[in-house]
N, CA, C and O atoms as CSV, one atom per row, in Angstrom:
chain,resi,resn,atom,element,x,y,z
A,1,UNK,N,N,190.041,129.777,87.063
A,1,UNK,CA,C,188.796,129.028,87.086
A,1,UNK,C,C,187.656,129.875,86.512
A,1,UNK,O,O,186.927,129.407,85.637
A,2,UNK,N,N,187.493,131.103,86.986
A,2,UNK,CA,C,186.433,132.006,86.527
A,2,UNK,C,C,186.596,132.290,85.033
A,2,UNK,O,O,185.613,132.329,84.293
A,3,UNK,N,N,187.842,132.489,84.594
A,3,UNK,CA,C,188.106,132.806,83.197
A,3,UNK,C,C,187.746,131.617,82.303
A,3,UNK,O,O,187.168,131.799,81.231
A,4,UNK,N,N,188.082,130.418,82.738
A,4,UNK,CA,C,187.738,129.222,81.961
A,4,UNK,C,C,186.222,129.081,81.825
A,4,UNK,O,O,185.720,128.715,80.762
A,5,UNK,N,N,185.513,129.365,82.881
A,5,UNK,CA,C,184.061,129.282,82.864
A,5,UNK,C,C,183.479,130.293,81.869
A,5,UNK,O,O,182.560,129.970,81.116
A,6,UNK,N,N,184.016,131.509,81.872
A,6,UNK,CA,C,183.537,132.527,80.938
A,6,UNK,C,C,183.800,132.124,79.489
A,6,UNK,O,O,182.947,132.310,78.621
A,7,UNK,N,N,184.977,131.574,79.238
A,7,UNK,CA,C,185.305,131.121,77.884
A,7,UNK,C,C,184.358,129.993,77.471
A,7,UNK,O,O,183.878,129.955,76.338
A,8,UNK,N,N,184.100,129.086,78.394
A,8,UNK,CA,C,183.181,127.983,78.131
A,8,UNK,C,C,181.786,128.518,77.811
A,8,UNK,O,O,181.160,128.065,76.852
A,9,UNK,N,N,181.296,129.459,78.588
A,9,UNK,CA,C,179.968,130.041,78.373
A,9,UNK,C,C,179.908,130.780,77.033
A,9,UNK,O,O,178.906,130.713,76.320
A,10,UNK,N,N,180.998,131.488,76.701
A,10,UNK,CA,C,181.039,132.191,75.421
A,10,UNK,C,C,180.949,131.196,74.261
A,10,UNK,O,O,180.239,131.430,73.284
A,11,UNK,N,N,181.669,130.098,74.383
A,11,UNK,CA,C,181.636,129.075,73.335
A,11,UNK,C,C,180.234,128.471,73.226
A,11,UNK,O,O,179.744,128.224,72.124
A,12,UNK,N,N,179.595,128.237,74.365
A,12,UNK,CA,C,178.224,127.723,74.353
A,12,UNK,C,C,177.289,128.693,73.641
A,12,UNK,O,O,176.455,128.286,72.833
A,13,UNK,N,N,177.433,129.972,73.947
A,13,UNK,CA,C,176.584,130.983,73.329
A,13,UNK,C,C,176.823,131.069,71.824
A,13,UNK,O,O,175.874,131.182,71.049
A,14,UNK,N,N,178.079,131.015,71.412
A,14,UNK,CA,C,178.407,131.072,69.985
A,14,UNK,C,C,177.799,129.870,69.266
A,14,UNK,O,O,177.225,130.022,68.188
A,15,UNK,N,N,177.920,128.686,69.848
A,15,UNK,CA,C,177.348,127.488,69.239
A,15,UNK,C,C,175.824,127.580,69.174
A,15,UNK,O,O,175.214,127.175,68.184
A,16,UNK,N,N,175.228,128.103,70.210
A,16,UNK,CA,C,173.781,128.266,70.236
A,16,UNK,C,C,173.325,129.228,69.144
A,16,UNK,O,O,172.346,128.964,68.445
A,17,UNK,N,N,174.026,130.325,69.003
A,17,UNK,CA,C,173.691,131.314,67.974
A,17,UNK,C,C,173.877,130.708,66.583
A,17,UNK,O,O,173.051,130.931,65.698
A,18,UNK,N,N,174.951,129.944,66.381
A,18,UNK,CA,C,175.174,129.309,65.076
A,18,UNK,C,C,174.047,128.336,64.748
A,18,UNK,O,O,173.573,128.287,63.613
A,19,UNK,N,N,173.619,127.566,65.742
A,19,UNK,CA,C,172.527,126.616,65.515
A,19,UNK,C,C,171.245,127.355,65.172
A,19,UNK,O,O,170.527,126.958,64.253
A,20,UNK,N,N,170.952,128.419,65.895
A,20,UNK,CA,C,169.746,129.192,65.604
A,20,UNK,C,C,169.816,129.806,64.216
A,20,UNK,O,O,168.812,129.849,63.506
A,21,UNK,N,N,170.990,130.280,63.822
A,21,UNK,CA,C,171.173,130.854,62.502
A,21,UNK,C,C,170.976,129.792,61.425
A,21,UNK,O,O,170.329,130.050,60.410
A,22,UNK,N,N,171.528,128.604,61.640
A,22,UNK,CA,C,171.326,127.503,60.688
A,22,UNK,C,C,169.845,127.156,60.567
A,22,UNK,O,O,169.339,126.940,59.466
A,23,UNK,N,N,169.155,127.103,61.705
A,23,UNK,CA,C,167.714,126.811,61.692
A,23,UNK,C,C,166.949,127.872,60.914
A,23,UNK,O,O,166.052,127.558,60.131
A,24,UNK,N,N,167.313,129.135,61.138
A,24,UNK,CA,C,166.639,130.223,60.431
A,24,UNK,C,C,166.921,130.177,58.929
A,24,UNK,O,O,166.036,130.457,58.120
A,25,UNK,N,N,168.142,129.827,58.560
A,25,UNK,CA,C,168.478,129.728,57.137
A,25,UNK,C,C,167.712,128.580,56.476
A,25,UNK,O,O,167.264,128.707,55.336
A,26,UNK,N,N,167.561,127.463,57.188
A,26,UNK,CA,C,166.776,126.343,56.657
A,26,UNK,C,C,165.321,126.759,56.488
A,26,UNK,O,O,164.689,126.452,55.477
A,27,UNK,N,N,164.801,127.456,57.482
A,27,UNK,CA,C,163.426,127.926,57.411
A,27,UNK,C,C,163.251,128.920,56.264
A,27,UNK,O,O,162.234,128.894,55.571
A,28,UNK,N,N,164.232,129.791,56.061
A,28,UNK,CA,C,164.172,130.762,54.959
A,28,UNK,C,C,164.134,130.040,53.621
A,28,UNK,O,O,163.371,130.420,52.732
A,29,UNK,N,N,164.950,129.005,53.471
A,29,UNK,CA,C,164.952,128.230,52.218
A,29,UNK,C,C,163.597,127.566,52.012
A,29,UNK,O,O,163.061,127.583,50.904
A,30,UNK,N,N,163.045,126.988,53.057
A,30,UNK,CA,C,161.728,126.363,52.968
A,30,UNK,C,C,160.677,127.385,52.553
A,30,UNK,O,O,159.855,127.114,51.677
A,31,UNK,N,N,160.700,128.556,53.178
A,31,UNK,CA,C,159.727,129.597,52.849
A,31,UNK,C,C,159.888,130.092,51.412
A,31,UNK,O,O,158.903,130.349,50.721
A,32,UNK,N,N,161.142,130.223,50.971
A,32,UNK,CA,C,161.377,130.633,49.582
A,32,UNK,C,C,160.790,129.611,48.609
A,32,UNK,O,O,160.186,129.984,47.603
A,33,UNK,N,N,160.968,128.314,48.913
A,33,UNK,CA,C,160.396,127.264,48.069
A,33,UNK,C,C,158.875,127.340,48.071
A,33,UNK,O,O,158.242,127.209,47.024
A,34,UNK,N,N,158.291,127.551,49.242
A,34,UNK,CA,C,156.837,127.670,49.340
A,34,UNK,C,C,156.322,128.870,48.548
A,34,UNK,O,O,155.290,128.779,47.883
A,35,UNK,N,N,157.027,129.978,48.616
A,35,UNK,CA,C,156.633,131.178,47.871
A,35,UNK,C,C,156.647,130.887,46.374
A,35,UNK,O,O,155.707,131.232,45.658
A,36,UNK,N,N,157.717,130.251,45.908
A,36,UNK,CA,C,157.805,129.918,44.474
A,36,UNK,C,C,156.646,128.995,44.062
A,36,UNK,O,O,156.006,129.214,43.033
A,37,UNK,N,N,156.386,127.960,44.877
A,37,UNK,CA,C,155.289,127.030,44.564
A,37,UNK,C,C,153.949,127.757,44.521
A,37,UNK,O,O,153.134,127.514,43.630
A,38,UNK,N,N,153.722,128.649,45.484
A,38,UNK,CA,C,152.460,129.399,45.518
A,38,UNK,C,C,152.325,130.335,44.327
A,38,UNK,O,O,151.228,130.519,43.797
A,39,UNK,N,N,153.436,130.927,43.905
A,39,UNK,CA,C,153.383,131.801,42.739
A,39,UNK,C,C,153.025,131.018,41.480
A,39,UNK,O,O,152.266,131.500,40.639
A,40,UNK,N,N,153.572,129.812,41.352
A,40,UNK,CA,C,153.250,128.966,40.198
A,40,UNK,C,C,151.763,128.600,40.228
A,40,UNK,O,O,151.074,128.695,39.212
A,41,UNK,N,N,151.275,128.182,41.401
A,41,UNK,CA,C,149.864,127.832,41.522
A,41,UNK,C,C,148.963,129.039,41.239
A,41,UNK,O,O,147.935,128.908,40.575
A,42,UNK,N,N,149.350,130.199,41.741
A,42,UNK,CA,C,148.572,131.414,41.495
A,42,UNK,C,C,148.497,131.742,40.026
A,42,UNK,O,O,147.446,132.144,39.528
A,43,UNK,N,N,149.610,131.574,39.323
A,43,UNK,CA,C,149.612,131.840,37.877
A,43,UNK,C,C,148.712,130.849,37.157
A,43,UNK,O,O,148.004,131.215,36.218
A,44,UNK,N,N,148.737,129.593,37.596
A,44,UNK,CA,C,147.861,128.593,36.972
A,44,UNK,C,C,146.379,128.942,37.190
A,44,UNK,O,O,145.568,128.833,36.270
A,45,UNK,N,N,146.042,129.357,38.399
A,45,UNK,CA,C,144.650,129.747,38.687
A,45,UNK,C,C,144.266,130.955,37.847
A,45,UNK,O,O,143.171,131.001,37.286
A,46,UNK,N,N,145.159,131.931,37.760
A,46,UNK,CA,C,144.879,133.125,36.957
A,46,UNK,C,C,144.670,132.762,35.488
A,46,UNK,O,O,143.759,133.281,34.842
A,47,UNK,N,N,145.511,131.872,34.960
A,47,UNK,CA,C,145.354,131.439,33.568
A,47,UNK,C,C,144.014,130.742,33.356
A,47,UNK,O,O,143.355,130.956,32.338
A,48,UNK,N,N,143.610,129.906,34.319
A,48,UNK,CA,C,142.317,129.215,34.202
A,48,UNK,C,C,141.151,130.193,34.254
A,48,UNK,O,O,140.181,130.049,33.510
A,49,UNK,N,N,141.246,131.194,35.140
A,49,UNK,CA,C,140.152,132.164,35.221
A,49,UNK,C,C,140.064,132.977,33.928
A,49,UNK,O,O,138.967,133.314,33.482
A,50,UNK,N,N,141.191,133.286,33.336
A,50,UNK,CA,C,141.171,134.017,32.064
A,50,UNK,C,C,140.566,133.159,30.957
A,50,UNK,O,O,139.857,133.654,30.081
A,51,UNK,N,N,140.860,131.876,31.019
A,51,UNK,CA,C,140.399,130.966,29.976
A,51,UNK,C,C,138.893,130.707,30.061
A,51,UNK,O,O,138.222,130.605,29.035
A,52,UNK,N,N,138.364,130.601,31.277
A,52,UNK,CA,C,136.977,130.157,31.429
A,52,UNK,C,C,136.012,131.210,31.968
A,52,UNK,O,O,134.881,130.871,32.318
A,53,UNK,N,N,136.417,132.459,32.045
A,53,UNK,CA,C,135.508,133.464,32.601
A,53,UNK,C,C,135.388,134.665,31.665
A,53,UNK,O,O,136.213,134.897,30.782
A,54,UNK,N,N,134.334,135.397,31.906
A,54,UNK,CA,C,134.101,136.614,31.123
A,54,UNK,C,C,135.000,137.731,31.671
A,54,UNK,O,O,135.518,137.617,32.782
A,55,UNK,N,N,135.183,138.790,30.911
A,55,UNK,CA,C,135.987,139.907,31.424
A,55,UNK,C,C,135.440,140.473,32.738
A,55,UNK,O,O,136.209,140.864,33.616
A,56,UNK,N,N,134.135,140.516,32.867
A,56,UNK,CA,C,133.542,141.029,34.126
A,56,UNK,C,C,133.879,140.104,35.293
A,56,UNK,O,O,134.214,140.575,36.380
A,57,UNK,N,N,133.794,138.795,35.076
A,57,UNK,CA,C,134.143,137.838,36.120
A,57,UNK,C,C,135.628,137.922,36.471
A,57,UNK,O,O,136.012,137.773,37.632
A,58,UNK,N,N,136.450,138.160,35.461
A,58,UNK,CA,C,137.891,138.331,35.705
A,58,UNK,C,C,138.148,139.549,36.589
A,58,UNK,O,O,138.972,139.501,37.502
A,59,UNK,N,N,137.439,140.633,36.310
A,59,UNK,CA,C,137.594,141.839,37.132
A,59,UNK,C,C,137.188,141.574,38.573
A,59,UNK,O,O,137.871,142.001,39.505
A,60,UNK,N,N,136.067,140.863,38.758
A,60,UNK,CA,C,135.615,140.512,40.108
A,60,UNK,C,C,136.669,139.657,40.818
A,60,UNK,O,O,136.986,139.878,41.986
A,61,UNK,N,N,137.194,138.693,40.095
A,61,UNK,CA,C,138.220,137.816,40.667
A,61,UNK,C,C,139.455,138.625,41.064
A,61,UNK,O,O,140.002,138.440,42.151
A,62,UNK,N,N,139.885,139.513,40.186
A,62,UNK,CA,C,141.067,140.335,40.478
A,62,UNK,C,C,140.839,141.210,41.706
A,62,UNK,O,O,141.736,141.350,42.538
A,63,UNK,N,N,139.659,141.797,41.830
A,63,UNK,CA,C,139.339,142.605,43.013
A,63,UNK,C,C,139.351,141.752,44.279
A,63,UNK,O,O,139.846,142.182,45.321
A,64,UNK,N,N,138.810,140.556,44.182
A,64,UNK,CA,C,138.812,139.644,45.328
A,64,UNK,C,C,140.243,139.322,45.749
A,64,UNK,O,O,140.569,139.380,46.935
A,65,UNK,N,N,141.086,138.988,44.796
A,65,UNK,CA,C,142.486,138.650,45.101
A,65,UNK,C,C,143.192,139.851,45.728
A,65,UNK,O,O,143.963,139.683,46.673
A,66,UNK,N,N,142.947,141.040,45.226
A,66,UNK,CA,C,143.556,142.246,45.796
A,66,UNK,C,C,143.091,142.471,47.230
A,66,UNK,O,O,143.887,142.834,48.096
A,67,UNK,N,N,141.791,142.254,47.479
A,67,UNK,CA,C,141.266,142.405,48.840
A,67,UNK,C,C,141.908,141.398,49.790
A,67,UNK,O,O,142.312,141.750,50.898
A,68,UNK,N,N,141.998,140.157,49.357
A,68,UNK,CA,C,142.622,139.124,50.199
A,68,UNK,C,C,144.081,139.483,50.471
A,68,UNK,O,O,144.565,139.324,51.592
A,69,UNK,N,N,144.772,139.962,49.454
A,69,UNK,CA,C,146.176,140.350,49.618
A,69,UNK,C,C,146.322,141.471,50.647
A,69,UNK,O,O,147.214,141.427,51.494
A,70,UNK,N,N,145.450,142.468,50.573
A,70,UNK,CA,C,145.490,143.569,51.545
A,70,UNK,C,C,145.218,143.067,52.960
A,70,UNK,O,O,145.889,143.476,53.908
A,71,UNK,N,N,144.240,142.186,53.100
A,71,UNK,CA,C,143.905,141.653,54.424
A,71,UNK,C,C,145.079,140.869,54.995
A,71,UNK,O,O,145.428,141.022,56.166
A,72,UNK,N,N,145.677,140.040,54.174
A,72,UNK,CA,C,146.816,139.251,54.644
A,72,UNK,C,C,147.961,140.168,55.059
A,72,UNK,O,O,148.586,139.947,56.096
A,73,UNK,N,N,148.237,141.181,54.272
A,73,UNK,CA,C,149.313,142.113,54.618
A,73,UNK,C,C,149.016,142.855,55.919
A,73,UNK,O,O,149.915,143.078,56.730
A,74,UNK,N,N,147.759,143.235,56.117
A,74,UNK,CA,C,147.380,143.901,57.365
A,74,UNK,C,C,147.556,142.962,58.564
A,74,UNK,O,O,148.066,143.369,59.608
A,75,UNK,N,N,147.135,141.715,58.407
A,75,UNK,CA,C,147.285,140.756,59.501
A,75,UNK,C,C,148.753,140.468,59.799
A,75,UNK,O,O,149.135,140.323,60.960
A,76,UNK,N,N,149.571,140.384,58.761
A,76,UNK,CA,C,151.005,140.171,58.979
A,76,UNK,C,C,151.628,141.367,59.695
A,76,UNK,O,O,152.452,141.199,60.594
A,77,UNK,N,N,151.238,142.557,59.297
A,77,UNK,CA,C,151.740,143.761,59.953
A,77,UNK,C,C,151.317,143.791,61.418
A,77,UNK,O,O,152.115,144.092,62.305
A,78,UNK,N,N,150.064,143.477,61.649
A,78,UNK,CA,C,149.540,143.442,63.016
A,78,UNK,C,C,150.280,142.408,63.866
A,78,UNK,O,O,150.617,142.676,65.019
A,79,UNK,N,N,150.528,141.250,63.307
A,79,UNK,CA,C,151.254,140.201,64.034
A,79,UNK,C,C,152.674,140.646,64.366
A,79,UNK,O,O,153.171,140.378,65.460
A,80,UNK,N,N,153.323,141.319,63.430
A,80,UNK,CA,C,154.675,141.820,63.680
A,80,UNK,C,C,154.693,142.869,64.784
A,80,UNK,O,O,155.561,142.850,65.657
A,81,UNK,N,N,153.731,143.781,64.738
A,81,UNK,CA,C,153.650,144.807,65.787
A,81,UNK,C,C,153.380,144.181,67.144
A,81,UNK,O,O,153.968,144.584,68.148
A,82,UNK,N,N,152.493,143.196,67.175
A,82,UNK,CA,C,152.168,142.516,68.423
A,82,UNK,C,C,153.391,141.779,68.969
A,82,UNK,O,O,153.634,141.796,70.175
A,83,UNK,N,N,154.148,141.141,68.104
A,83,UNK,CA,C,155.362,140.439,68.540
A,83,UNK,C,C,156.376,141.421,69.128
A,83,UNK,O,O,157.012,141.125,70.139
A,84,UNK,N,N,156.527,142.588,68.497
A,84,UNK,CA,C,157.469,143.586,69.022
A,84,UNK,C,C,157.028,144.099,70.393
A,84,UNK,O,O,157.856,144.304,71.281
A,85,UNK,N,N,155.721,144.304,70.561
A,85,UNK,CA,C,155.211,144.769,71.857
A,85,UNK,C,C,155.425,143.690,72.918
A,85,UNK,O,O,155.821,143.994,74.043
A,86,UNK,N,N,155.165,142.432,72.559
A,86,UNK,CA,C,155.394,141.325,73.506
A,86,UNK,C,C,156.862,141.272,73.921
A,86,UNK,O,O,157.167,141.079,75.098
A,87,UNK,N,N,157.768,141.441,72.964
A,87,UNK,CA,C,159.205,141.451,73.282
A,87,UNK,C,C,159.550,142.620,74.202
A,87,UNK,O,O,160.342,142.476,75.133
A,88,UNK,N,N,158.949,143.771,73.933
A,88,UNK,CA,C,159.198,144.946,74.777
A,88,UNK,C,C,158.757,144.666,76.205
A,88,UNK,O,O,159.461,144.999,77.158
A,89,UNK,N,N,157.589,144.052,76.347
A,89,UNK,CA,C,157.087,143.727,77.692
A,89,UNK,C,C,158.033,142.768,78.398
A,89,UNK,O,O,158.332,142.946,79.579
A,90,UNK,N,N,158.501,141.764,77.692
A,90,UNK,CA,C,159.409,140.784,78.298
A,90,UNK,C,C,160.750,141.407,78.676
A,90,UNK,O,O,161.378,140.994,79.651
A,91,UNK,N,N,161.187,142.396,77.906
A,91,UNK,CA,C,162.500,142.998,78.139
A,91,UNK,C,C,162.470,144.119,79.180
A,91,UNK,O,O,163.521,144.584,79.620
A,92,UNK,N,N,161.273,144.553,79.573
A,92,UNK,CA,C,161.206,145.618,80.568
A,92,UNK,C,C,161.787,145.120,81.892
A,92,UNK,O,O,161.462,144.021,82.342
A,93,UNK,N,N,162.629,145.911,82.498
A,93,UNK,CA,C,163.182,145.502,83.791
A,93,UNK,C,C,162.096,145.482,84.865
A,93,UNK,O,O,161.064,146.140,84.737
A,94,UNK,N,N,162.345,144.727,85.905
A,94,UNK,CA,C,161.375,144.594,86.991
A,94,UNK,C,C,161.064,145.963,87.601
A,94,UNK,O,O,159.932,146.232,88.003
A,95,UNK,N,N,162.063,146.806,87.662
A,95,UNK,CA,C,161.876,148.125,88.275
A,95,UNK,C,C,161.526,149.205,87.236
A,95,UNK,O,O,161.799,150.387,87.443
A,96,UNK,N,N,160.916,148.779,86.113
A,96,UNK,CA,C,160.575,149.731,85.054
A,96,UNK,C,C,159.539,150.734,85.554
A,96,UNK,O,O,158.757,150.456,86.464
A,97,UNK,N,N,159.560,151.887,84.937
A,97,UNK,CA,C,158.612,152.944,85.251
A,97,UNK,C,C,157.187,152.422,85.041
A,97,UNK,O,O,156.869,151.863,83.991
A,98,UNK,N,N,156.354,152.608,86.033
A,98,UNK,CA,C,154.981,152.083,85.983
A,98,UNK,C,C,154.212,152.662,84.801
A,98,UNK,O,O,153.445,151.951,84.152
A,99,UNK,N,N,154.408,153.930,84.520
A,99,UNK,CA,C,153.702,154.580,83.419
A,99,UNK,C,C,154.110,153.949,82.077
A,99,UNK,O,O,153.277,153.749,81.194
A,100,UNK,N,N,155.386,153.646,81.946
A,100,UNK,CA,C,155.867,153.004,80.718
A,100,UNK,C,C,155.231,151.617,80.572
A,100,UNK,O,O,154.787,151.245,79.486
A,101,UNK,N,N,155.193,150.865,81.659
A,101,UNK,CA,C,154.606,149.531,81.643
A,101,UNK,C,C,153.122,149.599,81.273
A,101,UNK,O,O,152.646,148.808,80.459
A,102,UNK,N,N,152.400,150.538,81.867
A,102,UNK,CA,C,150.970,150.690,81.571
A,102,UNK,C,C,150.779,151.041,80.096
A,102,UNK,O,O,149.869,150.530,79.443
A,103,UNK,N,N,151.632,151.904,79.581
A,103,UNK,CA,C,151.534,152.323,78.188
A,103,UNK,C,C,151.744,151.135,77.247
A,103,UNK,O,O,150.981,150.952,76.298
A,104,UNK,N,N,152.768,150.335,77.505
A,104,UNK,CA,C,153.067,149.194,76.639
A,104,UNK,C,C,151.951,148.147,76.730
A,104,UNK,O,O,151.553,147.571,75.717
A,105,UNK,N,N,151.455,147.908,77.931
A,105,UNK,CA,C,150.369,146.942,78.107
A,105,UNK,C,C,149.097,147.439,77.413
A,105,UNK,O,O,148.341,146.640,76.861
A,106,UNK,N,N,148.861,148.735,77.437
A,106,UNK,CA,C,147.696,149.318,76.757
A,106,UNK,C,C,147.810,149.108,75.243
A,106,UNK,O,O,146.833,148.741,74.589
A,107,UNK,N,N,148.995,149.339,74.695
A,107,UNK,CA,C,149.205,149.116,73.257
A,107,UNK,C,C,148.965,147.646,72.927
A,107,UNK,O,O,148.336,147.322,71.920
A,108,UNK,N,N,149.468,146.769,73.778
A,108,UNK,CA,C,149.269,145.331,73.576
A,108,UNK,C,C,147.774,145.001,73.568
A,108,UNK,O,O,147.307,144.236,72.724
A,109,UNK,N,N,147.042,145.571,74.495
A,109,UNK,CA,C,145.603,145.337,74.554
A,109,UNK,C,C,144.884,145.804,73.297
A,109,UNK,O,O,143.994,145.120,72.793
A,110,UNK,N,N,145.271,146.966,72.795
A,110,UNK,CA,C,144.658,147.476,71.568
A,110,UNK,C,C,144.954,146.554,70.389
A,110,UNK,O,O,144.069,146.257,69.587
A,111,UNK,N,N,146.199,146.105,70.291
A,111,UNK,CA,C,146.566,145.212,69.186
A,111,UNK,C,C,145.820,143.878,69.285
A,111,UNK,O,O,145.370,143.340,68.273
A,112,UNK,N,N,145.692,143.356,70.487
A,112,UNK,CA,C,144.942,142.109,70.672
A,112,UNK,C,C,143.479,142.295,70.289
A,112,UNK,O,O,142.865,141.404,69.701
A,113,UNK,N,N,142.929,143.451,70.625
A,113,UNK,CA,C,141.539,143.747,70.282
A,113,UNK,C,C,141.349,143.813,68.768
A,113,UNK,O,O,140.386,143.265,68.232
A,114,UNK,N,N,142.265,144.479,68.090
A,114,UNK,CA,C,142.180,144.584,66.629
A,114,UNK,C,C,142.305,143.192,66.013
A,114,UNK,O,O,141.576,142.855,65.080
A,115,UNK,N,N,143.219,142.393,66.529
A,115,UNK,CA,C,143.400,141.037,66.003
A,115,UNK,C,C,142.137,140.201,66.202
A,115,UNK,O,O,141.730,139.460,65.308
A,116,UNK,N,N,141.527,140.324,67.365
A,116,UNK,CA,C,140.297,139.578,67.636
A,116,UNK,C,C,139.180,140.007,66.698
A,116,UNK,O,O,138.442,139.164,66.189
A,117,UNK,N,N,139.048,141.309,66.465
A,117,UNK,CA,C,138.018,141.802,65.553
A,117,UNK,C,C,138.278,141.332,64.116
A,117,UNK,O,O,137.347,140.999,63.383
A,118,UNK,N,N,139.555,141.313,63.730
A,118,UNK,CA,C,139.862,140.894,62.362
A,118,UNK,C,C,139.607,139.398,62.173
A,118,UNK,O,O,139.255,138.964,61.076
A,119,UNK,N,N,139.778,138.627,63.211
A,119,UNK,CA,C,139.477,137.193,63.110
A,119,UNK,C,C,137.988,136.940,63.031
A,119,UNK,O,O,137.555,135.970,62.408
A,120,UNK,N,N,137.197,137.799,63.653
A,120,UNK,CA,C,135.746,137.663,63.568
A,120,UNK,C,C,135.260,137.930,62.155
A,120,UNK,O,O,134.242,137.393,61.720
A,121,UNK,N,N,136.007,138.774,61.439
A,121,UNK,CA,C,135.620,139.113,60.075
A,121,UNK,C,C,135.883,137.968,59.107
A,121,UNK,O,O,135.353,137.959,57.996
A,122,UNK,N,N,136.700,136.998,59.524
A,122,UNK,CA,C,136.978,135.842,58.660
A,122,UNK,C,C,135.704,135.123,58.428
A,122,UNK,O,O,135.684,134.111,57.727
């Protein structure tokens, strides 16, 4: 009886993992399509700016795009770090070392503070 239950649970887990993997693969395909579409649109905008702007205006535009790209990359990095800290907090055992818990919560607080400040800059 116990063995059958374990086999059943294992099969449930395998099916769950397969479904999650399929969902992630679908999402990856969607994101890849979105990236391609955005790259095409970006090239069209760049071509228009080259066509209708002076070299000085083009330089300003390029600097603006580079700044936006850096900001987006920083926010994505920050979001990834925050997600990892949140996962760490969730995975800490109930009897975890208090100092470790305080340290992780402190890091989380700092990341939340940076995120809040960066949103104010928008």
